[in-house]
TORKOLVEX-573344 format. One line per field, with one value per residue (C-alpha): residue number from 1; x negated, y, z negated; residue in one letter. Coordinates in pm, 1 decimal, decimal comma. Layout:
N
lumdren: NUM/...
xx: X/...
yy: Y/...
zz: Z/...
zavo: A/...
END
This chain:
392
lumdren: 1/2/3/4/5/6/7/8/9/10/11/12/13/14/15/16/17/18/19/20/21/22/23/24/25/26/27/28/29/30/31/32/33/34/35/36/37/38/39/40/41/42/43/44/45/46/47/48/49/50/51/52/53/54/55/56/57/58/59/60/61/62/63/64/65/66/67/68/69/70/71/72/73/74/75/76/77/78/79/80/81/82/83/84/85/86/87/88/89/90/91/92/93/94/95/96/97/98/99/100/101/102/103/104/105/106/107/108/109/110/111/112/113/114/115/116/117/118/119/120/121/122/123/124/125/126/127/128/129/130/131/132/133/134/135/136/137/138/139/140/141/142/143/144/145/146/147/148/149/150/151/152/153/154/155/156/157/158/159/160/161/162/163/164/165/166/167/168/169/170/171/172/173/174/175/176/177/178/179/180/181/182/183/184/185/186/187/188/189/190/191/192/193/194/195/196/197/198/199/200/201/202/203/204/205/206/207/208/209/210/211/212/213/214/215/216/217/218/219/220/221/222/223/224/225/226/227/228/229/230/231/232/233/234/235/236/237/238/239/240/241/242/243/244/245/246/247/248/249/250/251/252/253/254/255/256/257/258/259/260/261/262/263/264/265/266/267/268/269/270/271/272/273/274/275/276/277/278/279/280/281/282/283/284/285/286/287/288/289/290/291/292/293/294/295/296/297/298/299/300/301/302/303/304/305/306/307/308/309/310/311/312/313/314/315/316/317/318/319/320/321/322/323/324/325/326/327/328/329/330/331/332/333/334/335/336/337/338/339/340/341/342/343/344/345/346/347/348/349/350/351/352/353/354/355/356/357/358/359/360/361/362/363/364/365/366/367/368/369/370/371/372/373/374/375/376/377/378/379/380/381/382/383/384/385/386/387/388/389/390/391/392
xx: 0,0/-145,9/-182,1/73,0/348,7/245,7/222,2/561,6/695,9/901,6/836,6/928,7/1203,5/1187,5/1366,9/1162,1/1161,8/781,8/501,6/396,8/37,1/-170,0/-524,4/-757,1/-1057,4/-1344,6/-1683,1/-1916,3/-2289,7/-2313,8/-2067,9/-1897,4/-1568,4/-1386,5/-1471,6/-1363,0/-1034,6/-949,8/-1026,4/-821,8/-522,7/-542,3/-584,7/-265,2/-41,2/275,5/190,5/556,9/584,0/241,9/-44,5/-368,9/-661,7/-999,7/-1225,9/-1553,1/-1819,6/-2124,8/-2389,0/-2757,5/-2951,6/-2641,7/-2571,2/-2219,3/-2349,9/-2278,2/-1916,6/-1871,6/-2013,4/-1783,5/-1482,0/-1568,7/-1610,1/-1247,8/-1132,8/-1113,9/-1257,8/-1404,9/-1396,7/-1655,0/-1637,8/-1948,5/-2125,4/-2462,9/-2655,1/-2482,5/-2140,0/-1961,4/-1610,9/-1429,1/-1609,1/-1523,4/-1164,2/-1115,0/-1253,4/-1021,1/-723,9/-793,9/-794,5/-466,0/-305,7/-442,1/-318,3/11,3/-39,2/214,4/4,6/-349,9/-484,8/-818,6/-1072,7/-1346,7/-1425,6/-1551,1/-1266,7/-1022,7/-1178,9/-1168,0/-821,1/-679,3/-819,3/-697,1/-342,3/-361,6/-441,7/-197,0/138,2/71,0/166,7/-133,1/-212,6/-525,7/-646,8/-868,5/-1113,0/-1298,1/-1338,6/-1659,1/-1965,2/-2217,3/-2509,9/-2449,7/-2379,2/-2117,1/-1964,3/-1921,3/-1757,3/-1521,9/-1426,9/-1351,0/-1148,5/-928,6/-789,9/-796,0/-582,6/-296,3/-223,5/-164,9/183,6/94,5/-175,4/-257,8/-502,5/-698,8/-625,6/-434,7/-744,3/-791,8/-419,7/-429,9/-737,6/-576,3/-271,5/-499,7/-650,3/-314,0/-154,3/213,2/261,8/548,6/313,4/62,9/119,6/-111,2/-210,8/-408,6/-666,7/-544,9/-766,5/-772,1/-1068,7/-1115,9/-1210,4/-1548,2/-1634,7/-1979,1/-2110,5/-2357,8/-2640,7/-2576,0/-2558,3/-2890,3/-3048,6/-2931,4/-3033,5/-3378,5/-3411,5/-3399,1/-3660,5/-3417,0/-3527,5/-3289,1/-3150,5/-3204,3/-2921,0/-2859,4/-2707,4/-2590,3/-2515,7/-2335,6/-2305,2/-2438,8/-2777,1/-2653,6/-2704,6/-2355,2/-2404,4/-2674,6/-2910,0/-3194,0/-3010,2/-2942,2/-3314,4/-3368,7/-3079,5/-3222,4/-3560,8/-3380,6/-3205,0/-3531,8/-3679,5/-3407,0/-3351,1/-3664,3/-3494,1/-3272,6/-3293,6/-3132,3/-3021,0/-2945,8/-2729,6/-2666,3/-2818,1/-2860,4/-3102,6/-3236,3/-3378,7/-3745,2/-3717,4/-3556,1/-3812,2/-4092,6/-3928,9/-3895,8/-4266,8/-4353,3/-4150,2/-4319,2/-3996,7/-4094,8/-4096,8/-3746,3/-3565,3/-3480,4/-3341,8/-3133,0/-3002,8/-2664,1/-2483,7/-2228,7/-2053,5/-1991,5/-1743,2/-2012,5/-2283,7/-2107,6/-2085,7/-2465,5/-2427,5/-2365,9/-2265,1/-2156,1/-2280,7/-2177,2/-2342,1/-2179,5/-2121,3/-1838,4/-1602,8/-1270,7/-1194,9/-1511,6/-1410,3/-1734,5/-1590,5/-1268,5/-1483,7/-1650,4/-1315,2/-1186,5/-1501,4/-1444,7/-1734,8/-1744,0/-1783,6/-1965,4/-1895,0/-1889,9/-1554,0/-1518,4/-1271,6/-1051,1/-1264,5/-1040,6/-743,8/-892,9/-1039,4/-692,1/-821,9/-1077,2/-879,4/-1058,6/-1407,1/-1624,5/-1600,1/-1886,5/-1881,5/-2061,5/-2434,0/-2443,6/-2744,2/-2799,5/-2432,4/-2439,8/-2747,6/-2584,5/-2265,1/-2459,2/-2670,2/-2353,8/-2220,5/-2554,1/-2538,7/-2169,9/-2090,2/-1737,9/-1663,7/-1799,5/-1565,2/-1264,1/-1320,6/-1381,2/-1051,9/-851,6/-1001,6/-936,2/-568,4/-533,6/-681,2/-467,5/-137,5/-141,5/-369,0/-272,6/-341,4/18,5/137,6/-112,7/-13,9/355,8/279,2/85,1/363,1/625,2/432,4/416,6/788,7/854,5/644,1/808,3/1160,9/1204,4
yy: 0,0/337,5/614,7/826,3/598,0/647,3/1024,9/1149,5/1416,7/1732,8/2083,5/2145,8/2393,1/2545,7/2834,4/2990,2/3328,0/3335,7/3117,1/2818,6/2833,1/2530,1/2491,4/2265,8/2127,2/1974,7/1842,3/1910,2/1854,9/1879,3/2051,1/1790,2/1642,8/1644,0/2007,2/2101,3/1912,2/2094,9/2435,5/2352,6/2257,2/2567,2/2802,9/2675,1/2646,8/2854,0/3146,4/3227,0/2886,0/2815,0/3026,5/2825,8/2867,5/2702,7/2577,5/2385,8/2261,4/2477,9/2212,5/2220,1/2357,6/2530,1/2238,5/2373,0/2686,0/2572,6/2497,6/2826,6/3020,4/2839,8/2906,3/3273,7/3302,8/3188,9/3444,7/3227,4/3331,7/3027,0/2998,6/2772,8/2555,4/2453,7/2131,1/1968,6/1645,9/1564,4/1584,6/1817,4/1688,6/1867,4/2196,8/2180,4/2083,3/2374,5/2612,9/2468,3/2490,8/2863,8/2907,1/2716,0/2938,0/3259,9/3166,9/3039,3/2733,8/2452,5/2208,6/2082,5/1893,8/1715,1/1577,1/1323,7/1128,9/1397,0/1623,8/1344,7/1300,7/1672,3/1708,9/1428,7/1590,6/1934,9/1802,9/1726,7/2089,6/2270,9/2174,7/2114,4/1858,1/1658,7/1533,7/1345,0/1267,7/959,9/946,6/615,1/296,0/111,6/-62,3/208,1/215,1/106,6/459,4/541,7/197,3/265,6/599,8/426,5/171,2/448,2/636,1/331,7/383,5/763,3/810,6/615,1/917,2/1145,4/1243,4/1182,0/955,9/1020,8/870,4/1035,6/756,3/429,4/222,2/402,3/372,2/-5,0/-40,5/170,5/-55,0/-360,0/-221,5/-262,5/78,9/26,4/87,8/328,4/554,8/600,6/814,2/910,1/1274,6/1284,9/1559,9/1662,4/1863,6/2178,4/2339,5/2609,9/2491,5/2619,3/2597,4/2684,0/2703,9/2431,0/2683,4/2815,2/2458,9/2374,6/2692,1/2626,2/2260,8/2368,6/2575,0/2242,1/2092,2/1898,6/1851,9/1823,0/1470,2/1373,7/1228,2/1375,7/1164,9/1344,2/1217,2/1471,1/1365,9/1419,9/1256,5/994,3/616,1/525,5/739,5/487,5/720,2/476,4/213,2/473,2/536,8/164,3/160,8/458,8/287,7/1,0/248,5/420,2/93,0/82,4/455,9/657,8/976,9/982,8/1217,0/1195,6/1497,0/1435,9/1717,6/1749,6/1798,1/1574,5/1402,7/1158,7/1424,4/1378,2/1001,0/1000,1/1237,3/1018,0/709,7/877,9/960,3/604,8/468,5/702,8/888,3/1245,6/1360,0/1216,7/1276,6/1623,3/1703,0/2016,1/2071,3/2229,1/2370,9/2640,3/2657,6/2299,8/2389,6/2598,1/2338,0/2019,4/2101,6/2058,7/1690,2/1393,9/1113,2/1136,1/845,7/745,4/444,0/472,7/172,5/347,4/625,4/787,5/1010,0/1195,9/1536,8/1549,3/1273,9/1472,9/1764,9/1542,8/1425,4/1782,9/1882,7/1608,1/1384,1/1006,7/841,2/526,8/443,5/161,1/-0,6/106,1/304,0/545,9/545,6/296,4/524,3/841,6/651,4/505,3/152,3/168,1/361,2/689,5/559,8/250,5/67,7/-157,4/-397,0/-268,1/-358,4/-476,9/-270,4/-459,9/-423,1/-52,7/2,6/-195,2/12,9/339,0/206,0/106,5/463,7/609,7/390,1/459,2/833,5/762,1/564,5/850,9/1090,9/860,6/819,9/1191,7/1284,9/1023,6/1128,4/1494,0/1427,2/1212,3/1466,6/1745,8/1557,3/1289,3/1417,3/1780,6/2002,6/2123,3/1765,8/1724,4/2048,3/1963,7/1643,1/1827,1/2081,7/1807,8/1629,2/1944,3/2001,0/1642,0/1654,1/1981,7/1863,3/2164,0
zz: 0,0/97,7/-154,3/24,1/-106,0/-468,4/-510,1/-398,8/-626,4/-615,6/-743,0/-1106,5/-1181,5/-1531,7/-1688,3/-1966,8/-2139,1/-2149,7/-2018,7/-2226,6/-2345,7/-2240,2/-2373,8/-2175,1/-2363,5/-2168,1/-2271,5/-1980,7/-1941,8/-1561,6/-1330,5/-1115,1/-999,2/-1332,8/-1391,2/-1038,9/-1075,2/-1397,3/-1247,6/-937,9/-1150,2/-1367,9/-1076,0/-915,0/-1223,4/-1196,9/-1426,7/-1479,6/-1646,0/-1799,2/-1927,0/-1906,5/-2145,7/-2105,6/-2385,9/-2367,3/-2606,7/-2675,7/-2611,0/-2709,4/-2415,0/-2274,1/-2039,2/-1997,0/-1821,7/-1463,0/-1552,3/-1738,7/-1444,3/-1198,6/-1422,1/-1459,0/-1082,6/-1057,0/-1311,1/-1624,8/-1957,8/-2130,6/-2509,0/-2670,8/-2979,3/-3178,6/-3090,6/-3146,8/-3180,3/-3510,1/-3338,7/-3588,2/-3516,6/-3799,2/-3742,1/-3372,7/-3451,2/-3688,8/-3428,0/-3164,2/-3401,4/-3442,5/-3065,9/-3031,4/-3298,3/-3150,6/-2801,2/-2944,4/-2729,1/-2730,3/-2524,6/-2578,4/-2276,2/-2322,6/-2076,3/-2168,6/-2485,3/-2721,1/-2614,6/-2702,3/-3046,8/-3125,3/-2974,8/-3190,8/-3506,3/-3400,4/-3371,5/-3745,5/-3820,2/-3595,4/-3439,8/-3071,1/-2808,2/-2690,6/-2340,5/-2236,3/-1886,4/-1849,8/-1560,5/-1558,3/-1760,4/-1685,2/-1828,2/-1917,1/-2160,0/-2521,0/-2646,9/-2386,6/-2419,8/-2793,4/-2717,6/-2473,5/-2737,5/-2987,2/-2725,9/-2665,8/-3016,4/-3031,0/-2718,3/-2875,5/-3096,8/-2795,0/-2682,2/-2317,6/-2172,5/-1809,0/-1562,0/-1283,9/-1034,2/-1003,9/-1082,3/-1413,9/-1490,3/-1437,6/-1656,9/-1929,2/-1932,4/-1942,3/-2265,0/-2432,9/-2377,5/-2284,4/-1913,3/-1972,0/-2172,2/-1889,5/-1583,9/-1297,6/-1254,5/-932,5/-897,7/-552,1/-324,9/-121,7/50,0/309,6/655,9/761,5/1131,1/1259,5/1615,2/1721,8/1753,1/1401,7/1266,8/1425,9/1290,1/935,4/946,5/1066,0/748,9/561,2/793,1/1015,5/1375,4/1674,7/1708,0/1343,5/1136,5/790,4/513,2/199,3/-149,2/-366,2/-729,2/-1079,4/-1126,5/-1373,3/-1388,1/-1265,2/-953,1/-853,1/-670,4/-745,7/-543,2/-275,8/-234,9/-178,6/68,0/248,3/283,0/460,0/690,6/777,9/900,2/1164,1/1213,9/1137,7/1260,9/947,4/646,7/302,7/100,7/-267,8/-399,5/-771,4/-1113,4/-1414,6/-1651,6/-1390,2/-1159,0/-1256,3/-1247,1/-903,7/-759,5/-895,8/-745,5/-405,8/-419,0/-522,5/-230,4/17,1/99,7/18,1/380,0/443,7/110,7/-22,9/-368,2/-319,2/-672,6/-734,4/-429,6/-515,8/-178,9/-62,1/215,7/388,3/325,4/435,0/809,4/815,0/719,6/953,3/712,2/347,1/131,5/-220,4/-386,8/-732,6/-954,9/-1142,7/-1035,5/-1095,3/-798,8/-693,8/-562,8/-368,1/-148,7/-115,1/-1,9/256,0/388,8/409,6/598,1/853,9/754,0/792,4/451,5/341,0/-23,9/-273,5/-338,2/-702,4/-913,1/-722,2/-406,7/-221,2/-293,6/-148,7/146,0/206,2/153,3/433,2/692,1/616,6/541,8/514,8/180,8/69,7/-228,8/-537,1/-554,8/-190,5/-85,1/238,2/331,5/252,6/471,1/753,4/730,5/753,6/1040,8/1227,1/1202,5/1310,8/1620,1/1695,2/1703,7/1833,6/1515,7/1307,0/1484,9/1440,1/1065,5/1025,0/1193,9/1001,2/668,9/731,1/805,3/491,8/252,0/399,2/411,8/140,0/-135,4/-156,3/-454,3/-459,3/-516,7/-800,0/-973,0/-949,1/-1139,8/-1409,5/-1456,4/-1460,4/-1736,0/-1944,9/-1904,7/-2004,6/-2321,4/-2425,8/-2331,8/-2102,6
zavo: M/G/L/Q/T/S/I/K/T/S/P/V/Q/V/A/A/T/Q/P/V/G/A/V/H/L/I/H/T/V/A/Y/G/G/V/E/T/A/V/L/N/W/L/Q/R/L/D/R/S/M/F/E/P/H/L/V/C/F/E/N/P/G/A/T/E/S/H/F/V/R/A/A/E/D/R/G/F/A/V/A/K/I/P/W/G/R/R/K/P/L/W/K/A/S/R/A/L/A/R/I/V/R/E/R/R/A/Q/I/L/H/T/H/N/W/Y/A/D/F/V/G/A/L/T/A/R/L/V/P/V/K/T/V/T/T/L/Y/V/W/S/D/F/D/W/K/R/N/L/L/Q/R/M/D/Q/Y/V/I/R/S/F/D/V/I/S/A/H/C/E/D/T/R/R/K/T/V/A/L/G/I/P/E/E/R/V/R/T/L/I/C/G/F/E/A/P/K/V/A/I/L/P/C/E/R/Q/R/R/R/A/Q/Y/G/V/R/P/G/E/I/V/L/A/N/I/A/R/L/Y/P/E/K/A/Q/E/A/L/L/R/I/F/R/R/I/L/Q/R/H/P/Q/T/R/L/W/I/V/G/I/G/P/L/E/S/R/L/K/A/L/A/T/E/M/G/L/N/D/R/V/S/F/L/G/F/I/D/D/L/P/S/F/L/P/L/V/D/I/H/V/N/S/S/T/A/E/G/V/P/L/A/I/C/S/G/L/A/A/G/L/P/I/V/A/T/E/V/G/G/L/P/E/I/L/D/Y/G/R/C/G/V/L/V/P/R/D/D/E/A/G/F/A/A/A/V/S/H/L/I/E/H/P/D/E/R/A/R/L/A/A/T/G/Q/R/F/I/E/N/D/Y/S/L/S/T/A/V/D/R/V/Q/G/T/Y/C/E/V/L/N/L
END
């Protein structure tokens, strides 16, 4: 069943004397898909119905700075609550409770484990309806697995439990949460179309060292273990053996940056792999790419892939999490089993060798993201959930 059959909804109609305050709490250490999804939702909420407020954790090293800057660029003031290596849950909860009171918020919507923990405690200090959105259940390192296990119990205290995609919803139900308590709030997507002339494209690609006739692969993700950029470097080495005219751009930030750069050097890939860091304007950047690749071992719905679809790029991705949903189960991109490095390299090589297939996938993906995964549909679902929890 395609995703288009599972996201039908209708606009919410609410009569209210004043907008309902909704505080969103997010724990962010690297700006990525979750952060973008939250900002997209808040930007499109009907302000006659809901007044959004944004709160994040003040992390050691100011790792939230990219998110705060992106939020401010969209016109949102971001309040911060105290955080640190000792994880001061009660201190953070009291600070959040003050913000909820000051904003007279009726809804507290949390994103990610620590946000869930603080949100659950805050609801003990101030009367507020609680909503959590879950993004991915997977096998991580021991610390994150412990946090996941704790979250399985914490989320049961929330008024509404929502999932970022159908895969996460199914896994949440499998953990013992009653199916009727879990609903899917898709992230949705909307991006401006950016068209550039071939001569301008060639000029801009040349600024990155790309020669005429070369094929550029791009991976756009946080530099974290589950994004599997180490595996991608091994895959890319396989591709180079068959297609030496290929380049790989790794776009993103995260704690693995130094390790990945060292590995690329060790593998002799420095002249073909570029680490481009954080790109602010993806819609303008993506037309420079030929094939979008995602080798993750765990995902919810990566908005970077949505960006690639909107930009008309062919996608090769691992068949994990919500990726089959946004690639319409293989109709909008090539899906490869997790950990199949040889299969992934073969899929990319096939697209390099068949430009007509690249064009077909690109056109199909662009239509899907525009028609079946719209941001307006996603926001209608969020607003409908808020109305439901408040009995409006």
